[in-house]
C-alpha positions as CSV (number, residue, x, y, z in Angstrom):
1,M,109.8,162.1,209.1
2,A,111.6,159.6,211.2
3,S,113.6,160.9,214.4
4,G,117.1,162.3,213.1
5,E,116.2,163.1,209.6
6,T,116.6,166.7,209.1
7,P,113.9,168.2,207.2
8,T,114.4,169.0,203.1
9,A,114.1,172.5,202.3
10,L,110.7,172.2,201.0
11,Q,109.9,170.8,204.3
12,Q,111.4,173.5,206.3
13,V,109.3,176.3,204.1
14,M,106.5,174.1,204.5
15,L,107.0,174.2,208.7
16,G,107.3,177.7,208.4
17,E,103.9,178.4,206.2
18,R,102.2,175.9,208.3
19,S,99.4,177.8,210.0
20,R,98.9,179.9,206.5
21,L,98.4,176.5,204.6
22,V,96.1,175.1,207.4
23,R,94.2,178.4,207.2
24,F,94.4,178.1,203.4
25,L,93.0,174.7,203.4
26,A,89.8,175.3,206.0
27,A,88.9,178.5,203.9
28,R,88.8,176.5,200.6
29,G,86.4,173.9,202.3
30,A,88.5,171.6,204.6
31,G,86.9,172.9,207.5
32,D,88.0,170.6,210.5
33,E,90.0,168.1,208.1
34,A,92.5,171.3,207.2
35,E,95.2,169.5,209.7
36,D,94.7,166.1,208.3
37,L,94.9,167.5,204.7
38,F,98.1,169.4,206.0
39,H,99.6,166.4,207.2
40,E,98.4,164.4,203.8
41,L,100.4,167.2,202.1
42,W,103.4,166.8,204.5
43,Q,103.2,163.2,203.5
44,K,103.3,163.7,199.8
45,I,106.2,166.3,200.1
46,A,108.3,163.9,202.2
47,S,108.1,161.4,199.4
48,L,109.6,163.4,197.0
49,S,113.3,163.5,196.0
50,D,115.0,166.7,197.8
51,R,115.5,168.5,194.6
52,P,115.3,172.3,194.3
53,V,112.0,174.4,193.8
54,G,112.1,177.7,192.0
55,D,109.1,179.2,194.5
56,P,108.5,176.8,197.5
57,R,105.6,178.9,199.1
58,S,103.7,178.8,195.3
59,Y,104.3,175.4,195.0
60,L,103.3,174.4,198.3
61,F,100.0,176.3,198.1
62,R,99.4,175.0,194.4
63,A,100.1,171.4,195.8
64,A,97.4,172.4,198.8
65,E,94.9,173.3,195.9
66,N,95.4,170.1,194.2
67,L,94.6,168.3,197.3
68,M,91.7,169.9,198.0
69,R,90.7,169.7,194.3
70,D,91.0,165.6,195.1
71,M,89.2,165.6,198.1
72,R,86.6,167.5,196.5
73,R,86.4,164.7,193.5
74,A,86.5,161.9,196.0
75,T,83.6,163.3,197.9
76,L,81.6,163.9,194.8
77,S,82.3,160.2,193.8
78,R,81.7,158.9,197.3
79,A,78.0,160.8,197.0
80,R,77.4,159.5,193.4
81,R,78.3,155.8,194.3
82,Q,76.0,156.1,197.7
83,S,73.4,157.5,195.5
84,D,73.8,154.7,193.0
85,W,73.4,152.1,195.5
86,H,70.7,153.9,197.4
87,D,68.7,153.6,194.0
88,L,69.3,150.0,193.8
89,G,68.6,149.2,197.4
90,D,65.1,149.5,196.7
91,T,64.4,146.6,194.7
92,P,61.6,144.6,196.3
93,Q,63.4,141.7,197.2
94,E,64.9,144.2,199.8
95,R,62.2,145.4,201.2
96,P,61.4,144.3,204.8
97,A,59.4,140.6,204.6
98,G,56.4,142.3,206.3
99,E,56.0,145.1,203.8
100,R,56.7,142.4,200.6
101,A,53.7,140.6,202.4
102,L,51.3,143.3,202.2
103,I,52.2,143.8,199.0
104,A,51.7,140.6,197.6
105,R,48.6,140.4,199.3
106,E,47.2,143.9,197.5
107,Q,48.5,143.0,194.4
108,L,46.9,139.2,194.4
109,A,43.5,141.1,195.8
110,A,44.0,143.4,192.6
111,I,44.6,140.5,190.2
112,D,41.4,138.6,191.5
113,A,39.1,141.9,191.2
114,T,41.0,142.2,187.4
115,L,39.8,138.8,186.7
116,A,36.3,138.9,188.5
117,A,35.7,142.2,186.3
118,L,36.2,139.8,183.3
119,G,33.2,137.8,184.0
120,P,32.7,134.3,185.4
121,R,33.5,132.4,182.4
122,V,37.0,134.3,181.8
123,D,37.9,133.8,185.3
124,R,37.2,130.3,185.9
125,I,38.7,129.2,182.4
126,F,41.9,131.2,183.2
127,R,42.1,129.6,186.7
128,R,41.5,126.2,185.4
129,Y,44.0,126.7,182.8
130,R,46.9,128.2,184.5
131,L,46.5,127.1,188.2
132,D,44.7,123.7,187.7
133,G,46.8,122.5,184.6
134,A,43.9,121.5,182.6
135,G,44.2,121.5,178.8
136,Q,42.5,124.1,176.8
137,A,40.3,121.1,174.8
138,D,39.6,119.7,178.1
139,I,38.1,123.2,179.4
140,A,36.2,123.6,176.1
141,T,34.4,120.4,176.5
142,E,33.8,120.9,180.1
143,W,32.3,124.3,179.4
144,G,30.5,123.4,176.3
145,I,32.0,125.8,174.2
146,S,34.5,125.9,170.9
147,L,38.8,125.7,171.6
148,S,38.6,129.0,169.9
149,S,36.4,130.6,172.5
150,V,38.8,129.1,175.2
151,E,41.7,130.8,173.4
152,K,40.0,134.1,173.1
153,D,39.3,134.1,177.0
154,L,42.6,133.3,177.7
155,Q,43.9,136.0,175.8
156,K,41.7,138.5,177.1
157,A,42.6,137.2,181.0
158,Y,46.4,137.6,179.5
159,R,45.8,141.2,178.4
160,A,44.1,142.4,181.3
161,L,46.8,141.3,183.6
162,A,49.6,142.4,181.4
163,E,48.1,145.8,181.9
164,L,47.5,145.3,185.6
165,K,51.1,144.3,185.8
166,A,52.3,147.1,183.9
167,G,50.7,149.0,186.6
168,F,52.5,147.4,189.4
169,D,55.8,147.9,187.6
170,A,54.9,151.8,187.5
171,E,54.6,152.0,191.3
């Protein structure tokens, strides 16, 4: 209220009920914020036109209750947003660089072990095709095997790596 303005009838009742309204807000969960909520209620009442209210005390306490409900909703909404944000924050891109490097080294070791477990031919054919960029026909010639055998060896490697990746993704 600006200086020199006289309080409206509702504001006068509110000033008279100040201690009860603050206790009411505190008892309903406002705690230390009860005074702040009283001030917020004051601002809302000040913005209303000066029209008569049948039962001003009931009106004020109902308005205080609604203010508390709004505060609880805002708190829940904020908590939900923070939880959602936290859940999104554990993406591999947001992990510290050292942790990402350690995980990458562990995954590379697992890939090497998986390929080695498939046998030396499958391992070497996969590396020759995927890493060296050699064609399947060239690999078949180098190994003295059919093109179909190269394709089957690559399929074995792809299946094993897909299973491994599914395990990585589950972690």
